[in-house]
N, C-alpha and C positions, 0 to 999 in steps of 0.2 A: 789454447793455453796462451796467455799473454806472456810477453818477454819478462815482465816483472815476476810472474809466477815461476817461470823457468829458472830465473836466477836464485830462487829460494831453495832449489834442490829438493831434498827430502823433508825439509822442515815442516811443511803443512801436513804431510802424511804422518810423520812421527808425533807431532803435537796433537793431531786428531786421535791417533791410537792411544796415546797417554791419557788424553782427556776422557776418552770412552772407558778406559780401564779404571780411571778415578771415579767416573760416573757409576760404573758397575759396583765397585766396592762401597761407595757412598750410599748407593741405593740399598745395598744389603744391610749396611749399618743403620740406615733409616728404618727399614722394615723391622729389624731386630730391636730397635729402640722402642717401637710400639707393640711388639709381640713378645710376651713373656716366654722365657726359656727357648727362644729361637736362635740365639747366638751360639755358633759352634766355635769354640776356642778352648784350648787347654787352660786349666786352672792350676796354678802352682804358686810358689813363693814369690816369683818375680813376674811371670806371665799370667795375667788374669784379666781377660777382656771384660768380663762381667762387672768387675769392680771398677774398671776405668769407665765403661760406658754408662754406668749408673751413678758415678760420682757427681759431686756438686759441680765439678768443672765440665761435665758433659752437656751443660746448657749454658747459653750466654743470653742474658736478658730474657730468660724463659723459653728461648728457642733451642731445641736440641742441636748440638754441634754437628751431628750427622746430617740434619736437614740443611744447615748452612753449607756443609761440604757438598751435598747434593746440588744445591742451587749454584754453587761455584762451578762444579763440573758440568752442569747443564750449560751455563754461559760459556765456559771454555770450549766445550764440544761444538757449540754453534759458532763461536768466534774462530774456531780452527777449521771450519769447513772451507774448501778451496775457494769458493766465491768471495769470502770475507778477507782473504789475503790480499785482495786488490784495494782495500779501503784503508787509508792512513789512520782514520779515527778508530777503526777497529784494532789496528796495530797498537795504538797507544792504550786503548781500553784493555787489550790482552796483557800488555806489560804492567799496567797499573794493577790489574786484577791478580796477576801472578805475584806481584810485590806484596799485596795484602795477603795472598795465600801463604807465602813464605813466612811472613811475620806471624800468621796464625799457627803455622807448623811449629815455629820456635816456641810460642806460648804453650801449645798443647804438649810438646815434648817436655818442656820444663814442668808443666803441671803433672805429667805422668811420673817423672823422676823425683821432683821435689815435694809435691803436694800429696799425690796419691800413693806413690811408692810401688806402683805396678805398671806393667807395659801391656798394651793391647796390640796383638799382632796385626789385626785388621786395620787398626789406626796407623800402625807403622807402615803398612802397605800404602795407605793414602798419603802419608808423609813422604815416603820415598817417591811415589808417583808425582807429587807436587814439586818436589825438589828436582826431579829429572825434567819435568815440564819447564820449570824455571830455567834450568841450564840450557835447554833447547831454545827457548824463546829469547833469553838474554844473549846467547851466542849469535843467534840470528840477527838480533837488533844491532849488535856490535859489528857484525859482518856488513849489514846494510849501511851503517854509518860510515864505513870505509869505502863504499862504492863510489 
């Protein structure tokens, strides 16, 4: 283990675990997007995954948001592997990607509340994972800048 990797503490492991969790939920949402009646979620006045995942906002430029999330978490999982913590370009790519991910979460949460009027619990899980991953990566970047 390089000295640079040792100074990172648990950040690589935590970011990898969060990325894999996001990958798992995004994979599930991607499968359910293409499989009728496969989505397991409560349906009620406020919580209704089916309405959210089939809404107009569930696609961006004809691409299912779930597929975009899947691609995002595939990249974040690979970029969070221990080997890639030694590469400065990957560090910046991780930060740029999580910045885009957070902006996308803001858009999707706004769409759920303001446009759709329903909340998807699976989507919320992805949002929470993305924000947690952002907190880990940004705090790591700030810590690195003070070294």
